[in-house]
C-alpha positions as CSV (number, residue, x, y, z in Angstrom):
1,X,112.7,129.2,109.5
2,X,110.0,126.6,110.3
3,X,107.6,128.7,108.3
4,X,109.7,128.5,105.0
5,X,110.0,124.4,105.8
6,X,106.2,124.3,105.9
7,X,105.5,126.4,103.0
8,X,107.9,124.3,100.9
9,X,106.0,120.8,102.2
10,X,102.8,122.2,100.9
11,X,104.5,123.4,97.7
12,X,105.9,119.8,97.3
13,X,102.5,118.0,97.9
14,X,101.0,120.2,95.4
15,X,103.3,119.3,92.8
16,X,102.9,116.3,90.1
17,X,104.3,113.4,90.6
18,X,105.8,110.8,88.5
19,X,104.5,107.3,88.7
20,X,106.6,104.6,87.8
21,X,104.6,101.6,85.8
22,X,105.8,98.7,86.3
23,X,106.6,96.6,82.6
24,X,106.2,99.9,80.6
25,X,108.5,102.2,79.1
26,X,106.7,105.5,79.7
27,X,106.0,106.9,83.6
28,X,102.5,108.4,84.3
29,X,102.2,111.4,85.9
30,X,99.7,112.4,88.5
31,X,97.0,115.3,87.5
32,X,98.2,118.8,88.2
33,X,96.3,120.6,91.2
34,X,93.4,122.2,90.0
35,X,93.0,120.5,86.9
36,X,90.1,118.1,85.8
37,X,91.8,114.2,84.7
38,X,88.7,113.6,82.7
39,X,89.5,113.3,78.7
40,X,87.8,116.4,76.8
41,X,87.0,114.3,73.7
42,X,85.2,111.1,74.1
43,X,86.8,107.5,73.2
44,X,86.4,106.7,69.8
45,X,84.0,103.5,69.0
46,X,86.3,100.1,68.0
47,X,84.2,100.0,64.6
48,X,83.6,103.4,62.5
49,X,79.8,103.9,61.7
50,X,78.1,102.1,58.7
51,X,78.1,104.9,55.9
52,X,76.1,104.0,52.9
53,X,75.0,100.8,51.1
54,X,77.1,97.6,52.6
55,X,78.9,95.9,50.1
56,X,79.7,92.5,49.1
57,X,83.2,91.9,50.8
58,X,82.6,94.5,53.7
59,X,82.7,91.9,56.4
60,X,86.0,90.3,55.0
61,X,87.5,93.7,55.1
62,X,86.5,94.2,58.7
63,X,88.0,91.0,59.6
64,X,91.3,91.4,58.3
65,X,94.6,92.3,59.8
66,X,97.3,93.6,57.9
67,X,100.3,91.9,59.0
68,X,102.8,93.2,61.6
69,X,106.1,94.5,59.8
């Protein structure tokens, strides 16, 4: 029976773990064994790229923040 317990322990070590994040509503998972935790898509920049000619009120429109309802 000790062989079966050792196999169970190894399997449990390789599983994903749930990590509680203080102050957050969602938990976090550890990466699954044999996977790459790096994202596939690079993050988008904060501001979109400039396209075309600049208008008279472009800066104002980029600074404006809509009200939060």
